[in-house]
C-alpha positions as CSV (number, residue, x, y, z in Angstrom):
1,M,0.1,0.2,-0.3
2,E,1.6,3.5,-1.1
3,L,1.5,6.2,1.2
4,R,1.2,9.7,0.0
5,F,1.8,12.2,3.0
6,T,1.4,16.5,2.3
7,N,5.7,17.4,3.6
8,S,5.7,20.9,5.4
9,R,8.6,21.0,4.1
10,T,8.1,20.8,0.5
11,R,4.3,21.6,0.5
12,T,3.9,19.4,-1.8
13,K,1.9,15.9,-1.6
14,E,4.8,12.7,-1.5
15,V,5.2,9.3,-1.9
16,F,6.1,7.9,1.2
17,A,9.5,6.2,1.9
18,P,10.7,5.1,4.7
19,I,14.4,5.3,5.1
20,D,14.0,2.0,6.6
21,A,10.8,-0.1,6.2
22,D,12.1,-2.6,9.2
23,N,12.3,0.9,11.3
24,V,9.8,2.8,10.5
25,R,10.6,6.1,13.1
26,M,8.4,9.0,14.0
27,Y,8.3,11.7,16.6
28,V,5.4,14.0,17.7
29,C,5.8,17.2,19.8
30,G,4.4,16.5,23.3
31,P,2.4,18.6,26.2
32,T,3.9,20.8,28.5
33,V,2.9,19.7,31.3
34,Y,1.6,22.0,33.9
35,D,-2.2,22.0,33.3
36,R,-5.1,20.2,32.2
37,A,-4.9,19.3,28.3
38,H,-7.6,21.4,26.4
39,I,-9.3,20.2,23.5
40,G,-6.7,21.7,21.2
41,N,-4.2,19.3,22.9
42,A,-6.4,16.5,22.0
43,R,-6.4,16.8,18.1
44,P,-2.0,16.6,16.7
45,A,-2.5,13.5,19.9
46,I,-5.6,11.8,17.6
47,V,-3.8,12.8,14.0
48,F,-0.9,10.8,14.9
49,D,-1.9,7.9,17.0
50,V,-4.3,7.6,13.6
51,L,-1.0,7.6,11.6
52,F,0.7,5.9,13.8
53,R,-1.8,3.0,13.8
54,L,-1.5,3.0,9.8
55,L,2.0,2.7,10.5
56,R,1.6,-0.4,11.9
57,E,-1.1,-2.1,9.2
58,V,1.4,-1.7,6.7
59,Y,5.3,-2.4,8.1
60,G,4.0,-4.4,11.2
61,A,3.4,-3.0,14.7
62,D,7.1,-4.4,15.7
63,H,8.6,-1.9,12.6
64,V,7.5,1.3,13.7
65,T,8.5,3.8,16.6
66,Y,6.6,6.7,18.0
67,V,8.5,9.5,20.2
68,R,6.5,11.4,21.5
69,N,8.0,14.1,24.7
70,F,7.3,15.6,27.8
71,T,8.4,18.8,28.5
72,D,8.3,18.7,32.1
73,V,11.1,21.9,32.4
74,D,9.4,25.4,32.0
75,D,9.2,28.5,33.2
76,K,4.9,27.8,33.1
77,I,5.3,24.7,34.9
78,N,7.9,27.2,37.6
79,A,5.0,30.0,37.4
80,R,2.2,27.0,38.5
81,S,4.7,26.1,41.1
82,A,5.3,29.8,42.4
83,E,1.4,29.9,42.6
84,S,0.5,27.2,44.3
85,G,3.6,26.5,46.5
86,R,3.5,22.6,45.6
87,P,6.9,21.4,44.0
88,I,7.4,21.2,40.2
89,A,8.5,17.5,40.3
90,D,4.7,16.7,41.9
91,I,3.0,18.8,39.4
92,T,5.3,17.1,36.8
93,A,4.2,14.1,37.6
94,E,0.6,14.9,37.9
95,T,0.0,16.5,34.9
96,T,1.8,13.6,33.1
97,Q,-0.5,11.4,34.4
98,W,-3.4,13.3,33.8
99,Y,-2.5,13.9,30.2
100,L,-2.0,10.1,29.6
101,D,-5.2,9.5,31.6
102,D,-6.8,11.8,29.5
103,M,-5.3,10.6,26.1
104,G,-6.3,6.9,26.9
105,A,-10.0,7.8,27.1
106,V,-10.2,9.3,23.9
107,G,-8.4,5.7,21.8
108,V,-4.7,7.1,22.1
109,M,-1.9,4.9,22.1
110,E,0.6,5.6,24.2
111,P,4.1,5.8,22.0
112,N,6.7,3.6,21.9
113,K,9.0,6.3,24.0
114,M,7.7,9.3,26.0
115,P,10.7,10.6,26.7
116,R,10.8,13.6,29.8
117,A,12.8,16.2,29.3
118,T,14.3,16.7,32.5
119,Q,15.9,12.9,31.3
120,F,18.1,14.2,28.9
121,I,19.8,17.5,30.5
122,P,23.1,15.7,30.1
123,Q,22.3,15.5,26.1
124,M,21.4,19.0,25.7
125,V,24.5,20.2,27.1
126,E,26.5,18.6,25.4
127,M,24.1,19.0,22.0
128,I,25.1,22.8,23.2
129,E,28.7,22.5,23.3
130,G,29.3,21.2,19.9
131,L,27.1,24.1,18.6
132,I,29.5,26.5,19.1
133,D,32.4,24.4,18.5
134,K,31.3,24.6,15.3
135,G,30.9,28.3,15.3
136,H,26.4,28.0,15.7
137,A,26.3,28.9,19.4
138,Y,27.9,31.8,21.5
139,A,27.6,32.1,25.6
140,A,27.1,35.1,26.6
141,D,25.8,36.6,30.3
142,G,25.2,33.2,31.2
143,H,22.7,32.0,28.2
144,V,23.7,30.2,25.0
145,L,22.4,31.4,22.3
146,F,21.9,30.2,18.4
147,S,23.9,31.9,16.1
148,V,20.5,32.4,13.2
149,S,22.5,34.1,10.6
150,S,25.1,31.0,11.0
151,Y,22.6,29.0,9.1
152,K,21.7,29.8,5.4
153,G,19.0,27.6,5.3
154,Y,16.7,29.2,8.2
155,G,13.7,29.7,7.1
156,A,13.0,27.3,4.4
157,L,10.9,24.7,6.3
158,S,8.2,28.0,7.2
159,G,8.6,29.3,3.8
160,R,9.5,32.7,5.6
161,S,12.3,35.1,5.2
162,V,14.1,36.2,8.1
163,D,12.5,40.4,8.0
164,D,9.0,38.5,8.0
165,M,9.9,36.6,10.5
166,I,11.0,39.1,12.4
167,A,7.5,41.1,11.5
168,G,5.4,38.3,12.6
169,A,7.0,37.3,15.9
170,R,7.3,38.4,19.2
171,V,11.3,38.3,19.3
172,E,12.8,38.7,22.8
173,V,15.3,41.7,22.8
174,A,18.0,41.2,24.7
175,P,21.4,43.0,25.5
176,Y,23.3,39.8,25.1
177,K,22.2,39.1,21.8
178,R,24.2,39.4,18.9
179,D,20.9,39.6,16.5
180,P,17.3,39.3,17.3
181,M,16.3,36.4,15.9
182,D,19.1,34.4,17.7
183,F,17.3,32.6,20.1
184,V,18.1,30.6,23.5
185,L,19.6,27.1,24.4
186,W,20.6,27.4,27.3
187,K,19.6,30.1,29.6
188,P,20.4,30.6,33.6
189,S,18.3,29.7,36.7
190,S,17.9,31.2,40.2
191,V,18.1,29.3,43.5
192,D,13.8,29.2,43.3
193,V,13.7,27.0,39.8
194,P,15.5,24.0,38.6
195,G,18.6,24.2,37.2
196,W,22.0,22.3,36.1
197,D,25.2,22.1,36.1
198,S,27.0,23.4,32.7
199,P,29.7,25.0,31.1
200,W,27.7,28.1,31.4
201,G,27.0,28.2,34.9
202,R,23.8,26.5,36.7
203,G,20.8,27.2,34.6
204,R,18.4,24.9,32.6
205,P,17.5,24.2,28.6
206,G,15.9,26.8,26.4
207,W,12.5,24.8,24.7
208,H,13.8,23.8,21.1
209,I,16.4,22.6,22.3
210,E,15.0,19.4,23.9
211,C,13.1,18.5,21.5
212,S,16.4,18.2,19.2
213,A,18.9,16.3,21.6
214,M,15.8,13.9,22.2
215,S,15.2,12.9,19.0
216,Y,18.6,12.5,18.3
217,E,19.3,9.8,21.0
218,L,16.3,8.1,20.2
219,L,15.9,8.2,16.3
220,G,19.4,9.3,15.2
221,D,20.4,12.2,13.1
222,T,17.4,11.6,10.6
223,F,14.2,10.1,10.8
224,D,11.1,10.0,8.9
225,I,8.1,11.6,10.3
226,H,8.3,14.9,12.2
227,G,4.6,16.1,13.4
228,G,2.7,18.7,15.7
229,G,0.3,21.2,15.0
230,N,1.2,24.2,12.5
231,D,1.3,26.4,15.6
232,L,4.6,24.9,16.1
233,L,5.8,25.6,13.0
234,F,7.4,28.2,13.8
235,P,9.6,29.3,15.7
236,H,9.9,25.8,17.4
237,H,9.9,23.6,14.1
238,E,12.4,26.2,12.5
239,N,14.8,26.7,15.1
240,E,14.5,22.4,15.5
241,V,16.0,22.3,12.2
242,A,18.2,24.9,12.3
243,Q,20.3,23.6,15.8
244,S,20.0,19.9,14.4
245,C,21.2,20.3,10.9
246,C,24.2,22.7,12.2
247,A,24.6,19.9,15.4
248,H,24.5,16.7,12.9
249,P,24.8,18.0,9.7
250,E,25.5,14.2,8.2
251,G,22.4,13.8,9.3
252,G,19.2,15.5,7.7
253,F,17.0,16.2,10.6
254,A,13.2,14.9,9.4
255,K,12.3,13.8,5.4
256,V,8.7,14.5,6.0
257,W,6.6,17.5,8.1
258,L,3.8,16.9,9.3
259,H,1.5,19.7,10.7
260,N,-2.5,19.9,12.0
261,E,-4.0,22.8,11.6
262,M,-6.2,24.4,14.7
263,L,-9.3,23.7,16.3
264,Q,-12.2,26.3,17.0
265,V,-15.1,25.9,19.3
266,E,-18.8,26.6,17.8
267,G,-17.0,28.6,14.5
268,K,-14.8,30.5,16.8
269,K,-11.2,30.3,18.4
270,M,-11.0,28.8,21.4
271,S,-10.0,31.6,24.3
272,K,-10.5,32.1,28.3
273,S,-13.2,35.4,27.8
274,L,-15.2,33.9,24.9
275,G,-16.0,31.2,27.3
276,N,-15.6,28.5,25.3
277,F,-12.5,27.1,26.7
278,F,-12.4,24.1,27.9
279,T,-10.2,21.0,28.3
280,V,-10.9,17.6,27.4
281,R,-11.5,16.2,31.0
282,D,-14.7,19.4,30.8
283,L,-15.8,16.9,27.9
284,L,-15.5,13.8,29.1
285,D,-17.4,14.3,32.8
286,G,-19.7,17.4,31.8
287,H,-18.9,21.0,32.6
288,D,-21.1,24.2,32.9
289,G,-24.0,22.2,33.6
290,Q,-23.3,20.5,29.8
291,P,-23.5,16.3,30.0
292,G,-20.7,14.6,29.5
293,V,-19.3,13.2,26.4
294,P,-17.8,9.7,25.4
295,G,-14.1,9.6,23.9
296,E,-15.2,7.9,21.7
297,V,-17.7,9.9,20.5
298,I,-14.6,13.6,20.8
299,R,-12.2,10.8,18.6
300,F,-14.9,10.6,15.8
301,V,-15.4,14.0,15.8
302,M,-12.0,15.3,15.5
303,L,-11.9,13.1,12.8
304,S,-14.4,14.0,10.5
305,T,-12.1,16.7,9.6
306,H,-9.2,16.2,7.3
307,Y,-6.2,17.2,9.8
308,R,-5.0,19.8,7.0
309,K,-8.1,21.7,7.8
310,P,-9.2,23.9,10.9
311,M,-11.5,21.8,12.7
312,D,-14.8,23.0,14.3
313,W,-16.5,21.5,17.5
314,T,-19.6,21.7,18.2
315,A,-22.8,20.3,19.8
316,E,-24.2,19.2,16.9
317,K,-21.2,16.9,15.8
318,A,-21.3,15.9,19.1
319,R,-25.2,15.0,18.8
320,E,-24.5,13.2,15.5
321,A,-21.5,11.5,16.2
322,T,-23.4,9.9,19.0
323,A,-26.0,8.7,17.4
324,T,-23.6,7.3,14.4
325,L,-21.6,5.5,16.8
326,R,-24.9,4.2,18.9
327,K,-25.7,2.5,15.4
328,W,-22.6,1.5,14.7
329,R,-21.6,-0.4,17.9
330,G,-24.9,-2.2,17.5
331,M,-24.4,-3.9,14.5
332,V,-21.1,-4.9,14.9
333,D,-21.8,-5.8,18.7
334,G,-20.7,-9.4,18.7
335,V,-18.9,-9.8,15.7
336,A,-15.6,-10.8,14.6
337,A,-13.0,-8.0,13.3
338,G,-12.6,-9.0,9.8
339,A,-9.4,-7.4,7.3
340,V,-9.0,-3.9,7.5
341,P,-11.4,-3.1,3.7
342,E,-9.0,-1.5,0.7
343,A,-11.6,1.2,0.1
344,V,-10.4,2.4,3.7
345,L,-7.0,1.3,3.8
346,R,-6.6,3.2,0.7
347,V,-8.5,6.7,1.5
348,L,-6.4,7.0,4.6
349,A,-3.1,6.1,2.8
350,D,-4.1,9.0,1.0
351,D,-3.1,11.9,3.5
352,L,-4.2,11.0,6.4
353,N,-7.9,11.6,5.1
354,T,-9.8,10.6,8.2
355,A,-13.0,12.1,6.7
356,G,-12.8,10.1,3.7
357,A,-12.3,6.8,6.0
358,I,-15.5,7.7,8.0
359,A,-17.7,8.2,4.5
360,E,-16.3,4.6,3.8
361,L,-17.2,3.2,7.1
362,H,-21.0,4.8,6.4
363,K,-20.8,2.8,3.3
364,L,-20.1,-0.7,5.3
365,A,-22.7,0.6,7.4
366,A,-25.1,1.0,4.8
367,A,-24.2,-2.6,3.0
368,G,-24.7,-4.0,6.1
369,D,-20.9,-5.5,6.1
370,A,-20.5,-5.2,9.9
371,A,-17.0,-7.7,9.9
372,G,-15.7,-4.7,7.4
373,L,-17.5,-1.7,9.2
374,K,-15.4,-3.1,12.8
375,A,-11.8,-4.1,10.9
376,G,-12.2,-0.3,9.4
377,A,-13.4,1.8,12.5
378,G,-10.6,-0.2,14.6
379,L,-7.6,1.5,11.8
380,L,-9.2,4.4,13.0
381,G,-9.0,3.5,16.3
382,L,-13.3,3.7,16.8
383,L,-15.5,0.6,18.1
384,T,-12.5,-0.7,19.6
385,E,-13.1,-2.9,23.1
386,E,-11.8,-0.3,25.2
387,L,-13.5,2.9,24.2
388,G,-16.9,0.4,24.6
389,G,-19.2,0.6,27.5
390,W,-20.8,4.4,27.1
391,D,-23.4,3.5,24.5
392,V,-25.2,1.1,26.8
393,V,-28.2,3.3,28.0
394,S,-29.1,3.1,31.6
395,V,-33.3,4.5,31.3
396,D,-36.1,4.1,32.5
397,L,-39.0,4.5,29.9
398,S,-42.1,2.7,31.8
399,G,-43.7,5.9,33.0
400,L,-43.7,7.8,29.6
401,A,-44.3,4.3,28.1
402,A,-47.8,4.3,30.7
403,R,-48.7,7.9,30.1
404,L,-48.6,7.3,26.1
405,A,-50.6,3.5,26.7
406,E,-53.3,6.3,28.6
407,V,-53.1,8.9,26.1
408,R,-54.2,6.7,23.3
409,A,-56.3,4.2,25.2
410,A,-57.9,7.7,25.9
411,A,-57.5,9.0,22.2
412,M,-59.5,5.9,20.8
413,E,-62.5,7.3,22.7
414,S,-62.7,10.4,21.9
415,K,-60.8,10.3,18.2
416,D,-58.8,13.5,19.0
417,F,-55.5,12.1,18.4
418,S,-52.9,15.2,18.7
419,E,-52.1,14.5,22.0
420,V,-51.1,11.3,21.2
421,D,-49.4,13.1,18.3
422,R,-47.5,15.9,20.7
423,L,-46.3,12.8,22.7
424,K,-45.1,10.9,20.3
425,A,-43.2,13.7,18.2
426,A,-41.4,14.7,21.2
427,L,-40.2,10.6,22.1
428,I,-38.9,10.9,18.2
429,D,-37.1,13.5,19.1
430,A,-35.8,12.8,22.1
431,G,-33.9,9.6,20.0
432,V,-36.6,7.3,21.1
433,E,-38.4,4.6,19.7
434,V,-42.2,4.5,20.1
435,R,-43.5,0.9,19.8
436,M,-46.8,0.5,19.2
437,S,-49.5,-2.3,18.8
438,K,-52.3,-4.2,20.0
439,A,-50.2,-5.4,23.0
440,G,-49.5,-2.5,24.2
441,V,-46.3,0.7,23.9
442,E,-43.0,0.3,24.3
443,L,-40.7,2.7,24.4
444,V,-36.5,2.2,23.3
445,P,-33.7,4.5,23.3
446,G,-32.4,4.6,19.5
447,A,-29.2,6.0,17.9
448,G,-29.8,9.8,18.8
449,F,-31.3,9.1,22.2
450,D,-30.6,12.4,24.4
451,A,-31.9,11.8,28.1
452,A,-32.0,15.7,28.8
453,K,-34.9,16.0,26.1
454,L,-36.8,13.9,27.7
455,E,-37.7,16.5,30.2
456,G,-40.9,17.7,30.3
457,I,-42.4,15.8,27.8
458,A,-45.1,13.9,29.9
């Protein structure tokens, strides 16, 4: 199966040819662990989880190495510690587990390796020393900075000129910089924040050097795929390329770069000021009086939009996804999965088109191919046993059934069926299947069941 991906570096769709088909290597930038992951953070986790699954399907589960890091040394973490009075180690341990739990709840498999930045400080120091020796970095006032002008390819990944980057970025002005675009590789630490001994004094690494050092140690100087949200394209990924290619000019760093677009909520950018900012855990457990959303539903909604397009989270999409998944789970219950249908695999192999793959699942469901539906959905991380259980509706509709039977009996006498029609329409609108016969009235929760709509029906 030929895979094709849109490479951010070349801005074209290319046939994917791994460096070594026996060890396909992928690195994705993970979270900075100081708080709960918001729903925008879930999008790259889910997108690259599907890519991980696809690569495993094509090349074999034992022939793919997926690395996603945790940034556990950062000024945001330091600030959270100062605000709360809690030790930094406690905060990072807790929030790291939160992230793993929340991503697991939306069906994200754990990568092969999950390095923490603090585990690779010696490797970062070594890389920085090498950059200084090669003339690509310089020490100044306890800091070490990368000299952007020393790398002629700077800007190629994001497609920007240095002038454009200066104009469009919040460039830190500091007296120790030789050039405004130079970025920090190492910075001094005061006694109240984490620090490590180095040739430049006690300090801590800058953000960008972390991923370069960890990817080199775990995947080598050249690997197949580097991924992340497009908010990381500049400056983070641009800086990674510069320092990695200068530190290890014998390698090529990442061959293919993939970036997912951002997420909106109800058509607007997610922000706390608009009141539409919420975490994955908020969605899962329910928030602001809204019921919780099953992790599988969150995943389905996320995958219903191509990763390279902006994704709009809406309550209506969640309701539609709930109805679809409940129907599909009813179809595949007790059915053994077959081979992944070629149509699903083919669409997904074309630039990770998850929206197209879901369209193929709809076709399989319409054709009654339960085994194919289960296998194809499984490749997307849907209809899995791990994400199951939520679709079982536990609700007592006997009172409403008795009420409808009573109204129906009265209507048979009066010949006025308006109240029967009203009650029946309200039940159907709530996703309840209404079955009336000579034997009586039976109410069954259907695919689009919404318990909230039952309030006040009778």
